[in-house]
C-alpha positions, 0 to 999 in steps of 0.5 A: 452210847459212844465214846465220841459223845461222851468226849467235850469236842464230840460233844461241841461237834455234835450237831455238825454229826445231825446235821443240824443248827443245836442240839439240846438235852432235857432231863425230866420237869412237866413243861416243855420252851420252844425255839423261841423260847429257848433262844429268850433265854427261859 
């Protein structure tokens, strides 16, 4: 991982470099959510 992705500014702007609306980082767990469920606050 580069130093760029470790800064707040880098994290806030990372989606621009991947040409996506948002980036979600997940850790572990056995439950999956689709985009609509995430937007609904699940």
